[in-house]
C-alpha positions in Angstrom: 66.7 88.4 93.8 69.2 90.2 96.3 72.3 90.9 94.9 75.6 89.7 96.5 77.9 92.0 98.2 81.7 91.3 98.1 83.4 92.8 101.1 87.1 94.0 99.9 89.2 94.4 103.4 91.9 96.9 103.2 94.8 96.3 105.5 97.4 98.8 107.4 99.8 100.4 104.8 96.8 99.1 102.1 94.2 100.6 99.6 91.5 99.5 97.4 89.7 101.6 94.8 86.6 100.0 93.1 84.0 101.0 90.8 82.4 97.5 91.3 79.0 98.3 92.5 78.8 95.1 94.1 81.4 95.8 96.7 81.9 97.0 99.8 85.4 98.4 100.7 86.3 98.3 104.9 89.2 98.8 106.8 89.6 98.0 110.7 91.6 99.1 113.8 92.2 102.5 112.6 94.1 103.6 116.2 96.8 106.5 115.3 96.5 105.4 111.5 94.8 107.7 109.1 91.9 106.3 107.0 90.8 108.3 103.8 87.7 107.5 102.0 86.7 108.8 98.7 83.8 108.6 96.4 82.9 110.3 93.2 79.2 110.1 93.0 78.6 110.4 89.4 80.9 107.4 88.5 80.7 105.4 91.3 84.3 105.2 92.0 85.2 104.5 95.8 88.2 104.0 97.9 89.9 103.8 100.8 93.3 104.5 102.1 95.0 103.2 105.5 98.5 104.6 106.4 100.3 104.3 109.3 102.6 107.4 109.0 102.9 110.8 108.2 105.9 111.5 105.9 107.7 109.1 103.4 110.9 111.2 104.1 111.8 108.8 107.0 112.2 105.8 104.6 112.2 106.4 101.1 112.9 103.1 99.9 109.5 101.8 102.2 107.6 104.7 100.4 108.5 103.5 97.0 107.7 100.0 97.6 104.5 100.7 99.5 103.3 104.3 98.6 99.9 103.4 101.0 102.3 103.3 104.1 102.7 106.9 104.3 100.0 109.9 104.3 102.0 112.1 101.8 102.6 109.3 99.4 99.4 107.5 100.1 96.9 110.1 99.4 98.0 111.1 96.0 98.1 107.5 95.2 94.6 106.8 96.1 93.5 110.0 93.9 95.5 108.7 91.2 93.8 105.2 91.0 90.2 106.8 90.9 91.2 109.0 88.3 92.2 106.1 86.3 88.8 104.7 86.8 86.9 107.6 85.7 86.6 109.9 89.1 86.9 113.8 88.9 88.9 115.7 91.5 85.7 118.2 91.9 83.2 115.9 92.2 85.0 113.7 95.1 83.5 113.7 98.4 86.3 113.1 100.9 86.1 111.6 104.5 88.9 110.9 107.2 88.8 108.9 110.4 91.4 107.8 112.9 94.4 109.7 114.0 93.7 108.8 117.6 96.6 108.4 120.3 95.6 105.0 121.3 99.0 104.0 122.3 100.6 107.3 123.0 98.9 108.5 126.2 101.4 110.8 127.2 101.3 112.3 123.4 105.3 111.8 123.1 105.1 110.7 119.4 101.5 112.4 118.2 101.5 110.2 115.1 98.0 110.5 114.7 97.8 114.1 115.0 101.0 114.2 112.3 98.7 112.1 110.2 96.2 114.2 110.1 98.0 117.4 109.7 99.7 116.0 106.6 96.7 115.1 105.1 95.1 118.6 105.7 98.2 120.3 104.2 98.1 118.1 101.4 94.2 118.4 100.5 94.4 122.3 101.1 97.4 122.4 98.7 95.3 120.7 96.0 92.2 122.6 96.8 90.1 119.5 98.1 88.2 119.9 101.3 87.1 117.1 103.8 83.1 116.9 103.9 83.4 114.9 107.1 85.9 113.5 109.5 85.8 111.3 113.0 89.3 112.0 114.1 91.7 112.1 117.3 90.8 110.9 120.8 91.6 107.6 121.8 89.1 105.4 120.0 89.8 102.6 117.7 87.5 102.7 114.3 86.3 100.8 111.7 85.2 102.4 108.5 83.6 101.1 105.3 81.8 102.2 102.0 79.4 100.7 99.8 80.8 101.2 96.2 77.2 101.5 94.4 76.0 104.2 96.9 78.9 105.7 98.7 76.9 105.3 102.0 79.7 105.2 104.6 79.4 103.4 107.8 81.7 104.0 110.9 82.2 101.7 114.0 84.0 103.3 116.8 85.4 101.0 119.6 83.0 98.6 118.2 79.5 100.7 118.2 78.1 101.7 114.6 77.8 105.6 114.7 
């Protein structure tokens, strides 16, 4: 009998961490937003974060109400939630997607670029490496992870890669 896979959708400024091996976590339409995917292969803890903006200092109240909106508050929150489920930083596989300049053709705001810069600085400071990334350009991405296996699937502008 085939097991029933439950798909959990992560919206914008949202996050999901799970160790339910019947779940698949997915986030859609990563444009300038950053998608961070984490996985601990020993305890089968997986998570996805979908954040919009690089730094919480622009609105500390919003960051307090929803840390997932910002890279600098969302990423630590994602890792802490994974640790509560038994994940270990040393085993964590980290992947990143998004950060495009989809709606910023002239490069005025560079939100995607800034999102990725904040992520890299934060991870570097905490001695965490990104294993794989699909960043930049002017593409929209959808990313998912199977909790049971850690298998990450990505669609770029609707095409699976």
